[in-house]
N, C-alpha and C positions, 0 to 999 in steps of 0.2 A: 545498339542495345539502349533499353530504357534506363533512365537515371536511377540511381539507388536512393531509397528513403529508408534510412534506419530509425525505427521507433523504438522508445525505451521507456523507463518509468521514472527515473529520478534526475534531478538537475546535476548532480555530481557526475552521475554515469553518463549523462548526455554531453557534458563538458568534456570529459575524457575521451569518451567516443569522438567528438569533433575533433580532437587533438592527437587522434590515434593514427593518422596518415591513411585511413581507410577512404576509399571514394565515396562520395555521396553526401546527402543532406541528414543532419540528425534532428528528429523531432521528439521531443518529450511530452508524455501523456501525462495530464494532471487528473486526478480524481481519486476517490477512496472508494472503490467499487466492491468491497466486502461489506459496505454499510450504506445505511441511508435509503431513502425514497427513491424508486425507479421502477420503470417496465423493462423485462428482458430484451436484449437485442438493441437495435438501433433506437436511440431515444426519441419520444415524442417531446413537442414542444412543452407540455405541461411537466414532463419529467425533468427537462432541463431546467425550467423555473425552480422546480422542488429541490434539484440538487443544488442549485445555486443558494437557497435559503439555508439547506442542510449544511453546507460547506462554510457559510458565513458563521453559522451558529458552533460548528465542530471546531472552528478555528478562533473561537472566542471573539468574534468580530475581526479578527486580523485581516481576513480576506473579504471584501466588500461584494454584496451578491452581484452587483451590476458588472464588477471586474470578472466574477466567477462565470457569469451567464456569458459573456464576451468570449472568455478563454474556452469555454466548453463549445459554444457555436463554432469557434475558430478551429478546434482540433476535428470536429466531425466533418466540416466543410474541407479540411485538409485531407482526411482520410477518402472522403468521397472523390476529391480532385484525383487523388492517385489511381482510382480505378482505370486500367488500361494504359496509364501514363507513367508508372514508375514500378520498379522491381523492389519489393517491399521485403526488409530483413527486421524480425522482430528480435529484440534483447531483452530477456527476461531473466530473473533468478528463481528460486524455488520457495521465497517467502510467501506468506498469507497475502499480502499487499498486491505483490507482483502477479501472483497466479489468479487471484480474482480479476485483476486489469487484463491479463493475458487471455482469459476466457471471455471477458466482455469485448475485446477487440476482435478475437476471431470471430464470436458471434456476429458482430456488426460486419465483418468481412465476408462471412458466409452469406449474409443476407444481400450483400452487393455482388456477389461472384467475384471477389478479389482474392487472388492467391498471394502467398507469402512464404518466406523461408524463416526457420526459427532457430535460435541460440538461446538455450537456456541452461544456466550453471546452477549446479547444488555444491560445488566445490571448486578449489583451486589449488594447486600445489604451494604449499608454503604459507596459505593464508588460513590460519586457525585461530578463532572461529571463523568459519566463512559466514556472512550475514548478507552478502549481495553483491552486485556489480560495482557499486560505489566505492568498495574496497580496491578495487583493481586500478593499475595505472594504465595510462594509453596503451602503452607496449603490450601489457597483458591481455587486454581486451583485443587488440590486433591479433595476438597469438591464437585466439579461438575463433576467428572468422571462418576458417576452413572446416570448422565443426558444424556449420549451419546446415539445415537439411528442410526439404520442402514439408509444409504442413499438408498432412494427408486427410483424406476425407473421413475418416475414423476421427481424427484429432478435432476436425470442425465440429463433427456431430457431438464428441464428449463435451466439447467447450460449451456448447448450445446447452446441454444438460446442466453444466455447472453453473453456467450464468443464469438459468431459469432458478436454480436453488438459491443462490445470492440474492437475486432481485427480488424473490418470495421470501426469503429467509426461512426455508423450508427445512424444519430441524430433522425430520424423518428422513429426507432426501440428504441432508448433510451426514446424518449416521451412516447411511448406505455408502455414501461417497468416501468416508473416512476408511471404510474397511474394503473398498473396492480393490480386487485383486487384478494386477496387470492393466491398468488402465492407460488408454492411448496417451495420456499426459500424466507422466508417472510421479509427478511432484504433487498432485492434487490432494491425494489421501491424507499426506501429513499436515499439508497447509490447512485443509478443513478441518481436521483434527483440533489444530490450533486454535480456529476460530470457536470451536464448540468450547474449548477452555476458556474462551473470553466471554462466555454466556454467564449471567449472574449465577453463583454458587447457591444452591437452595439454602444451606445452614446460615450463609452470611448476607447473600444478596449482592456478593462483589464479584468482579471479573477478577481473572488471573492477575491481569496487569496491576488491578488496585490491590491485591492481596500481596503482590510482591512489593509495590511501593510503601504499603503500611508497615510489612515486615522490615524493610530497610530504615524506616523512620524508627521503629521500636528498637532497632540495634544501634541507635545514634546518629545516623545520617540526617542532616538537616538541612545541608544547602541542595538546591536542586540538581547540581552537578553529581554531588555524593549520591544522592537518591538515583539519579539516571545510571551511574556506574553499577551500583549495588544490583539494580534490576536487572540490566544487561547481563550481569554476571550469573543471574540465577534463573534467567529465561533461557529455555532451549534455542539453539539457533536453528534455522536464521530467524533473525530479528524482523518483524514485520512493521514495527513501530518507530518512530522517531519522537523528537522532544515535544512537538505539537500533540500528539497523541498521549504521552505519558503526562504532561501537564494537564491534559484535560483529564485523565483519570484521578489525578491528585485533586483538582478542583472539585471533582465530583464527591470525594471522601470529605472535603471540607464543607460541602453545601448539603449533606446528608443531615436528615433529622433523627436522633441527634448526630451531631458532625463526629467524623472519626479522625480528621487532621484539622490543624489550626495553622493559617498562612500568616506569617508575619512579614510585612513588606509595605511599599509604597502604594499598592494597590491590593484589594481584597482576594483577588484571585491571580495565579501565576499567569503572565502573559504568554499567550499561545502564539504569538508571531513576533518577528524581529521588529525592533523599534518602538514597542509599545512601553516599555519599561526595562531598566537595567537588570536582568536575571539575577547578578550576584548580590544585589541588595533584599533578595527574598530569603526567608527561613521558612521551613515546615516542620511541625512537631505533631506528634500523635495528640488526639483531643484528650483533655484531662477528664 
């Protein structure tokens, strides 16, 4: 039997999978595949360089572009090395972040003729609201292993379609995908619909995440932790974003002309990566 390679989308989920007792190596894929410059499918060298610059910018410099490029090079090399040499099991959930990543990986695998099994969860008994695999314990993850199924030819083809839409930011195709009936990957319509809501609202120019953050400030939430909790409570699960993404949305509110938010703290922007500054020292207010 070939060795098993588990591929998933988050460090917490990856750590818990590694502690689940399941045989095989766990590999965590890193990228934000619903946004940023790229070509569809297996990336060219210029796409990898563009994504390294994009991820450095989107994390507020928290991730150095050279480190990002090294990470990206390493993960595509790992996927290529698995061709014919590993039995791949993909672990993803139904959120926008995971679904865009899943379709990208499937498109890359199809291009190289790599087969895989898939586990994709949109719920788990007793976990409400369910936002993703990172909420589950090692034992809970192990309990769903028998639910894995082989990725079908129709799923690979549909993933290529979704991948092209995300790579090209094709709004017309997004609208079609959001209303697609009985798609081979059934979690895609809701994920794409959430991405459409994240596009700038015509009356305000704000994304849904920005509007939720601003509403939290206007109700008296001032600490980043309070704003995070309020936004999470008012955004429909599954939650595709984390603190890095939310802080970027708040920073964008503060940097608008005129600004819609005011950040008070040791830095003019909320730190989007661990170790840059103590987040508890920051307060955020609606602009006067």
